[in-house]
C-alpha positions as CSV (number, residue, x, y, z in Angstrom):
1,M,-88.7,31.8,9.6
2,T,-87.0,28.7,10.6
3,A,-84.3,27.6,8.2
4,R,-84.4,24.1,6.9
5,P,-81.3,22.0,7.5
6,S,-79.5,21.5,4.2
7,K,-78.8,18.0,3.0
8,Y,-75.4,19.3,1.7
9,V,-74.1,20.4,5.2
10,G,-72.7,17.0,6.1
11,V,-71.0,16.7,2.7
12,F,-69.4,20.1,3.0
13,A,-68.1,19.4,6.5
14,A,-66.6,16.2,5.3
15,L,-64.9,18.0,2.4
16,V,-63.5,20.5,4.8
17,L,-62.1,17.8,7.0
18,I,-60.5,16.2,4.0
19,L,-59.0,19.4,2.7
20,V,-57.6,20.7,6.0
21,P,-54.0,19.4,6.1
22,A,-53.0,17.1,8.9
23,P,-50.1,18.2,11.1
24,L,-46.8,17.3,9.5
25,P,-44.2,15.4,11.4
26,A,-40.9,17.1,12.2
27,A,-38.9,17.2,8.9
28,R,-35.8,15.0,8.7
29,P,-32.6,16.4,7.1
30,P,-32.5,15.7,3.4
31,S,-29.2,13.7,3.7
32,A,-30.8,11.3,6.2
33,I,-33.6,10.7,3.7
34,S,-31.3,10.0,0.8
35,A,-29.1,7.8,2.9
36,S,-32.1,5.7,3.9
37,I,-32.9,5.2,0.3
38,Q,-29.3,4.6,-1.1
39,P,-26.0,5.2,0.6
40,S,-24.2,8.1,-1.1
41,L,-20.7,7.6,-2.7
42,A,-20.0,11.4,-2.4
43,D,-17.7,11.0,0.6
44,V,-15.7,8.3,-1.0
45,L,-15.4,10.2,-4.3
46,E,-14.1,13.3,-2.5
47,D,-11.1,11.3,-1.6
48,V,-10.8,9.4,-4.9
49,T,-11.4,11.9,-7.7
50,P,-8.3,14.0,-7.2
51,A,-6.2,11.0,-8.1
52,V,-7.8,10.7,-11.6
53,V,-6.3,12.9,-14.3
54,N,-7.0,14.1,-17.8
55,I,-4.4,13.3,-20.4
56,A,-3.9,15.3,-23.6
57,V,-1.7,13.8,-26.3
58,R,-0.2,15.7,-29.3
59,S,1.1,13.4,-32.0
60,R,1.8,13.5,-35.7
61,A,-0.7,12.0,-38.0
62,P,0.6,9.0,-39.9
63,A,2.4,9.9,-43.1
64,E,1.0,9.1,-46.5
65,T,1.7,5.6,-47.6
66,N,4.7,6.6,-49.8
67,P,7.8,6.4,-47.6
68,L,9.3,9.4,-49.5
69,Y,6.8,11.6,-47.8
70,N,8.7,11.1,-44.6
71,D,11.7,12.8,-46.1
72,P,11.7,16.6,-45.2
73,F,13.9,17.4,-48.3
74,F,11.4,15.6,-50.6
75,R,8.4,17.4,-48.9
76,R,10.2,20.8,-49.3
77,Y,11.3,20.1,-52.9
78,F,7.8,19.3,-54.1
79,N,6.2,21.9,-51.8
80,L,4.2,19.4,-49.9
81,P,2.3,20.6,-46.8
82,E,3.8,19.8,-43.5
83,Q,2.4,16.9,-41.6
84,Q,-0.6,17.8,-39.5
85,Q,-0.5,17.2,-35.7
86,R,-3.2,15.1,-34.2
87,L,-4.7,15.8,-30.7
88,S,-6.3,13.1,-28.6
89,A,-7.6,12.9,-25.0
90,G,-7.8,10.2,-22.4
91,S,-7.6,9.6,-18.7
92,G,-5.1,8.3,-16.2
93,V,-4.8,7.5,-12.5
94,I,-2.1,8.5,-10.0
95,V,-0.8,5.4,-8.3
96,D,2.3,6.8,-6.6
97,A,2.1,10.4,-5.3
98,D,5.8,10.7,-4.2
99,K,7.2,9.6,-7.5
100,G,4.5,11.0,-9.7
101,Y,3.6,7.7,-11.4
102,I,0.4,7.6,-13.5
103,L,-1.2,4.5,-15.0
104,T,-3.0,4.9,-18.3
105,N,-3.6,2.9,-21.6
106,H,-1.0,2.2,-24.2
107,H,-3.4,3.3,-26.9
108,V,-3.9,6.7,-25.2
109,V,-0.2,7.6,-25.5
110,A,0.9,5.6,-28.6
111,D,3.0,7.6,-31.0
112,A,2.8,10.6,-28.6
113,G,5.0,13.6,-29.3
114,E,3.9,15.5,-26.3
115,I,1.9,14.4,-23.3
116,A,0.1,16.9,-20.9
117,V,-1.5,15.9,-17.7
118,T,-4.2,18.0,-16.0
119,L,-5.2,17.4,-12.4
120,K,-8.6,18.0,-10.9
121,D,-7.3,21.2,-9.3
122,R,-6.5,22.4,-12.9
123,R,-2.8,22.2,-12.5
124,R,-1.2,21.1,-15.8
125,F,2.1,19.3,-16.2
126,S,4.2,17.9,-19.0
127,A,4.5,14.1,-18.6
128,E,7.4,11.7,-19.3
129,L,6.6,8.3,-20.8
130,V,8.3,5.7,-18.6
131,G,7.2,2.8,-20.7
132,S,4.3,1.2,-22.6
133,D,3.1,-2.3,-23.3
134,E,0.8,-2.9,-26.2
135,S,-0.1,-6.5,-25.4
136,T,-1.7,-5.5,-22.1
137,D,-2.6,-2.0,-23.3
138,I,-0.9,-0.5,-20.2
139,A,1.4,2.6,-20.1
140,L,3.2,4.4,-17.3
141,L,3.7,8.1,-17.1
142,K,5.7,10.3,-14.7
143,I,5.1,13.9,-13.7
144,D,7.2,16.2,-11.4
145,A,4.6,17.7,-9.1
146,E,3.9,18.2,-5.4
147,K,0.8,17.6,-3.3
148,L,-0.5,14.7,-5.5
149,K,-3.2,12.3,-4.4
150,A,-2.7,8.6,-5.2
151,L,-5.3,5.9,-5.2
152,P,-4.8,2.9,-2.9
153,L,-4.7,-0.3,-4.8
154,G,-7.3,-3.0,-4.2
155,D,-7.4,-6.7,-4.8
156,S,-8.8,-7.3,-8.3
157,N,-8.5,-11.1,-7.7
158,A,-11.1,-10.8,-4.9
159,L,-13.7,-9.1,-7.1
160,R,-17.1,-10.9,-7.5
161,V,-19.8,-10.5,-10.1
162,G,-22.3,-8.0,-8.6
163,D,-19.8,-5.9,-6.7
164,T,-20.5,-2.2,-7.0
165,V,-17.8,-0.3,-9.0
166,V,-17.4,3.3,-10.1
167,A,-15.7,4.4,-13.4
168,I,-14.0,7.8,-13.4
169,G,-12.5,9.5,-16.5
170,N,-12.8,12.1,-19.1
171,P,-15.4,11.0,-21.6
172,F,-15.6,12.9,-24.9
173,G,-13.3,15.5,-23.4
174,L,-16.1,16.9,-21.2
175,G,-14.0,16.8,-18.1
176,Q,-13.9,14.5,-15.1
177,T,-17.0,12.4,-15.0
178,V,-18.2,9.6,-12.5
179,T,-20.5,6.7,-13.4
180,S,-21.4,3.7,-11.3
181,G,-22.5,0.2,-11.9
182,I,-21.6,-3.4,-11.0
183,V,-19.0,-6.0,-12.0
184,S,-20.9,-7.8,-14.8
185,A,-18.3,-10.5,-15.5
186,L,-14.7,-11.5,-14.8
187,G,-11.9,-13.0,-16.9
188,R,-13.2,-11.7,-20.2
189,G,-11.0,-12.3,-23.3
190,G,-11.1,-12.1,-27.1
191,I,-11.0,-8.3,-27.1
192,N,-7.3,-7.8,-28.0
193,V,-6.2,-10.5,-30.4
194,E,-3.0,-12.2,-29.2
195,G,-2.9,-9.8,-26.2
196,Y,-2.7,-10.7,-22.5
197,E,-6.3,-10.5,-21.4
198,D,-8.2,-11.0,-18.2
199,F,-10.7,-8.1,-18.4
200,I,-13.2,-7.0,-15.8
201,Q,-16.5,-6.4,-17.5
202,T,-18.7,-3.7,-16.0
203,D,-22.0,-1.8,-16.9
204,A,-20.6,1.4,-15.4
205,S,-20.7,3.8,-18.3
206,I,-17.4,3.9,-20.2
207,N,-17.2,6.1,-23.2
208,P,-14.4,7.4,-25.6
209,G,-12.1,9.4,-23.4
210,N,-12.5,7.2,-20.4
211,S,-9.6,5.1,-21.5
212,G,-6.9,4.9,-18.9
213,G,-9.3,6.1,-16.1
214,A,-10.0,4.4,-12.8
215,L,-12.4,1.6,-12.0
216,V,-12.9,1.9,-8.2
217,T,-14.7,-0.1,-5.6
218,A,-17.4,1.4,-3.4
219,D,-14.9,1.9,-0.6
220,G,-12.4,3.8,-2.9
221,L,-9.9,1.1,-3.9
222,L,-8.4,1.0,-7.4
223,V,-9.2,-2.4,-9.0
224,G,-9.0,-1.7,-12.7
225,V,-7.8,0.6,-15.5
226,N,-10.7,1.3,-17.9
227,T,-9.7,0.2,-21.4
228,A,-12.3,-0.7,-24.0
229,I,-16.0,-0.8,-24.8
230,I,-18.3,-2.6,-27.1
231,A,-20.1,0.1,-29.0
232,P,-22.1,-1.0,-32.1
233,A,-23.7,2.5,-32.4
234,G,-20.6,4.4,-31.3
235,G,-21.7,5.0,-27.7
236,N,-22.0,3.2,-24.4
237,V,-24.3,0.1,-24.4
238,G,-23.5,-1.1,-20.9
239,I,-20.5,-3.3,-21.8
240,G,-17.1,-1.9,-20.8
241,F,-13.8,-3.5,-19.9
242,A,-11.0,-2.7,-17.5
243,V,-7.6,-4.3,-17.1
244,P,-7.4,-5.7,-13.5
245,I,-5.0,-3.8,-11.3
246,A,-3.2,-7.1,-10.5
247,M,-2.1,-7.3,-14.1
248,A,-1.5,-3.5,-14.5
249,S,0.7,-3.6,-11.3
250,A,2.8,-6.4,-12.7
251,V,3.3,-4.5,-15.9
252,M,4.0,-1.3,-14.0
253,E,6.8,-2.9,-12.0
254,Q,8.6,-4.1,-15.1
255,L,8.2,-0.7,-16.9
256,I,9.8,1.0,-13.9
257,E,12.6,-1.5,-13.7
258,H,13.3,-2.1,-17.5
259,G,11.3,0.4,-19.4
260,E,9.6,-2.5,-21.1
261,V,7.9,-5.8,-20.2
262,R,10.3,-8.7,-20.4
263,R,8.0,-11.7,-20.7
264,G,8.8,-15.1,-19.3
265,R,8.0,-18.7,-20.3
266,I,8.3,-22.2,-18.9
267,G,8.3,-24.1,-22.3
268,I,4.9,-25.7,-22.7
269,S,1.9,-25.5,-25.0
270,V,-1.5,-25.8,-23.3
271,Q,-5.2,-25.9,-24.1
272,D,-8.3,-25.3,-22.0
273,L,-9.6,-28.1,-19.8
274,T,-13.1,-28.8,-21.4
275,P,-15.8,-31.0,-19.9
276,D,-15.1,-33.6,-22.5
277,L,-11.4,-33.6,-21.7
278,A,-12.1,-33.8,-18.0
279,E,-14.4,-36.8,-18.6
280,A,-11.7,-38.5,-20.8
281,L,-9.1,-37.9,-18.1
282,S,-11.5,-39.1,-15.4
283,I,-11.0,-36.0,-13.2
284,E,-13.6,-33.8,-11.5
285,E,-11.9,-30.5,-12.0
286,N,-13.9,-27.9,-13.9
287,Y,-11.1,-25.4,-14.8
288,G,-7.5,-25.8,-15.7
289,A,-5.0,-26.0,-18.6
290,V,-4.0,-29.3,-20.2
291,V,-0.4,-29.6,-21.2
292,G,-0.1,-30.4,-24.9
293,S,3.6,-30.5,-25.3
294,V,6.8,-29.8,-23.3
295,E,9.9,-28.3,-25.0
296,Q,13.1,-30.1,-24.5
297,D,15.5,-28.6,-21.9
298,S,12.8,-26.1,-20.9
299,P,12.1,-25.2,-17.2
300,A,8.9,-27.4,-17.5
301,A,10.9,-30.3,-18.8
302,Q,13.5,-30.0,-16.1
303,A,10.7,-29.9,-13.5
304,G,9.2,-33.1,-14.8
305,L,6.0,-31.8,-16.4
306,Q,4.6,-34.1,-19.1
307,A,2.0,-33.9,-21.9
308,G,-1.4,-34.7,-20.5
309,D,-0.8,-33.1,-17.1
310,V,-3.6,-30.7,-16.0
311,I,-2.3,-27.5,-14.5
312,T,-4.8,-26.3,-11.9
313,A,-3.0,-23.5,-9.9
314,V,-0.1,-21.1,-10.0
315,N,1.3,-19.9,-6.7
316,D,-1.6,-21.3,-4.8
317,R,-4.2,-19.5,-7.0
318,K,-6.5,-21.5,-9.2
319,I,-6.4,-20.8,-12.9
320,T,-9.4,-20.7,-15.2
321,G,-7.8,-21.9,-18.4
322,S,-4.9,-21.6,-20.8
323,A,-5.2,-17.8,-21.2
324,D,-5.1,-17.3,-17.5
325,L,-2.0,-19.5,-17.2
326,R,-0.4,-17.6,-20.1
327,N,-1.0,-14.3,-18.3
328,R,0.5,-15.5,-15.0
329,V,3.6,-17.0,-16.6
330,G,4.1,-14.3,-19.2
331,L,3.9,-11.4,-16.7
332,A,6.0,-13.1,-14.0
333,P,9.4,-11.5,-13.7
334,V,12.1,-13.4,-15.6
335,G,14.2,-15.3,-13.1
336,S,11.5,-15.6,-10.5
337,E,10.2,-18.9,-9.3
338,V,6.6,-20.1,-9.7
339,E,4.9,-23.0,-8.0
340,I,2.8,-25.1,-10.4
341,E,0.0,-27.4,-9.1
342,Y,-1.1,-30.1,-11.5
343,L,-2.9,-33.4,-11.8
344,R,-1.4,-36.6,-13.3
345,D,-3.4,-39.8,-13.2
346,R,-5.8,-38.1,-10.8
347,V,-2.9,-37.5,-8.3
348,R,-2.3,-33.9,-7.3
349,K,1.3,-32.8,-7.5
350,T,3.3,-29.6,-7.0
351,V,6.5,-28.5,-8.6
352,T,8.6,-25.3,-8.5
353,M,10.3,-23.9,-11.6
354,R,12.2,-20.8,-12.7
355,I,10.8,-18.4,-15.3
356,E,13.2,-18.0,-18.3
357,P,13.2,-15.2,-20.9
358,D,10.7,-15.6,-23.7
359,E,13.0,-15.6,-26.7
360,T,10.3,-16.8,-29.1
361,I,9.3,-13.1,-29.6
362,A,11.3,-11.4,-32.4
363,K,11.3,-7.9,-33.8
364,S,11.6,-7.3,-37.5
365,G,15.0,-5.7,-37.1
366,S,16.8,-8.9,-38.0
367,M,14.6,-9.5,-41.0
368,S,13.7,-7.3,-43.9
369,S,13.3,-3.5,-43.3
370,R,10.0,-3.8,-45.2
371,L,8.6,-5.4,-42.1
372,D,9.9,-2.8,-39.6
373,G,7.4,-2.1,-36.9
374,A,6.2,-5.7,-36.5
375,E,6.8,-8.3,-33.9
376,F,6.5,-12.1,-34.4
377,Q,5.9,-14.9,-31.9
378,D,6.0,-18.7,-32.0
379,A,2.6,-20.2,-31.4
380,A,1.9,-23.9,-31.6
381,G,3.8,-24.7,-34.7
382,N,3.1,-21.4,-36.4
383,V,4.3,-17.8,-36.4
384,V,1.9,-15.1,-35.2
385,V,2.2,-11.4,-35.8
386,S,2.0,-10.3,-32.1
387,S,2.0,-6.5,-32.8
388,V,2.2,-4.0,-35.7
389,E,3.0,-0.3,-35.1
390,D,0.6,2.2,-36.7
391,G,2.1,3.8,-39.8
392,S,5.1,1.5,-39.8
393,A,6.5,-0.2,-42.9
394,A,4.9,-3.5,-41.9
395,A,1.5,-1.8,-41.5
396,R,1.8,-0.1,-44.9
397,A,2.7,-3.5,-46.4
398,G,-0.6,-4.9,-45.2
399,L,0.5,-7.0,-42.2
400,R,-1.9,-7.1,-39.3
401,M,-1.7,-8.1,-35.7
402,G,-3.0,-11.7,-35.3
403,D,-2.0,-12.8,-38.8
404,V,-0.7,-16.4,-38.7
405,I,2.2,-16.8,-41.1
406,V,2.7,-20.4,-42.5
407,A,5.1,-19.8,-45.3
408,A,7.7,-17.1,-46.5
409,N,8.7,-17.0,-50.1
410,R,6.9,-20.3,-50.6
411,R,9.0,-21.9,-47.8
412,P,6.9,-23.5,-45.0
413,I,7.8,-22.1,-41.6
414,A,6.9,-23.1,-38.1
415,T,9.1,-20.9,-35.9
416,V,10.3,-17.3,-35.7
417,A,13.8,-18.6,-36.3
418,E,12.7,-20.1,-39.6
419,L,11.0,-16.9,-40.6
420,E,14.2,-15.0,-39.9
421,T,16.2,-17.4,-42.0
422,A,13.8,-17.1,-44.9
423,L,13.7,-13.3,-44.9
424,T,17.2,-12.3,-43.8
425,N,18.9,-10.4,-46.7
426,A,15.8,-10.8,-48.9
427,S,16.2,-8.2,-51.6
428,G,13.5,-9.1,-54.0
429,T,9.7,-9.5,-53.6
430,I,8.6,-11.0,-50.3
431,V,5.6,-13.4,-50.4
432,L,3.9,-14.4,-47.2
433,D,1.3,-17.1,-47.0
434,L,-0.9,-16.4,-43.9
435,F,-4.3,-16.9,-42.3
436,R,-6.4,-14.0,-41.2
437,A,-9.7,-14.4,-39.5
438,G,-9.9,-18.0,-40.7
439,S,-9.2,-17.1,-44.3
440,K,-6.0,-17.8,-46.3
441,H,-4.3,-14.8,-47.8
442,V,-1.1,-14.3,-49.9
443,L,0.6,-11.0,-49.0
444,V,3.0,-9.7,-51.7
445,I,5.5,-7.1,-50.4
446,R,7.7,-5.4,-53.0
């Protein structure tokens, strides 16, 4: 019997042809495939990560508000428990392998009793605090160790929005962690009231514990020290800030030389050059700082600067505004010379002047002991509280950094010197009239 051809034969053959796998091309190495998609940072990080360290800080918790609780006899007599110790963790970056220098944040090591540094190879060392500067939130540590790896410094002034960066640190105490992103913005301010700010903003994930860690370029150069985040929900939302290495290096040099930052001044008050001001002055500049006043016998007065001059550059580098000018002058070594470029009547001029010590900043030591732990600074006809130590007498009295004091014991004041005069030897109640966050307050200190 002759078999009839099936109408399904052709379909089956087609299916077979479809299901039989075609010959595969020779497989490429996985690394070549990944490299063709996105260049790996692994090789760069192998060199970089040994320079980033974990920092553990042991410090005493602030004492209760009653100052008698600080007295060991009082605590023993009334059988009060000993003050508990507080542990905190952060990050740091080795910047000098020979001398063992490590950059970190001031807030990481503030009030530290003991500081321990753990390297990536798990070696652990006790660290010495060389110095710390609250206004820039930069601190410098030193360890005595061999075979350290330091990070080469990059040029943070050359960064551009969109540059790839990597953040390395110790988030949540998990251990060394690497995240990547881009430079989101430059020259950010308004994070640390009355501080020296020029933050790099990045979307590389920065979380609690990353403070003091490294912000590194794609080719392995240190361009920033991770410092702060905006975290409405307590975690990373893609907005982190780092202190530019140009600023951190200037602070580090002074901490090495003096153990503190000795800020300079040239004796002027300034404000940002706005589009309206530029139009009123008939100039085409978009950025700069307009001189509002010049102090008599100051370096600026001796160099011939006048109110209305528009400062556009310092040492051949353009400035973005009054905060940028304040940073450049305030962090310049006292006694050094700076070249100021400015516009007057649309004519560009250049003048050189010497930085003098900023004596407008005063500590509370010469005032009342009830304000111990606070620093005060002249600011455009007012006195600003430039810093307040945690747990200090000033903090317990209710003084806060950024407070603008306008009167002391009902006496109007406009300078730190007038505040000193009003409070020196004050034995009774101190009454301070001040503004805080735009609202007027009366602070009574007994």
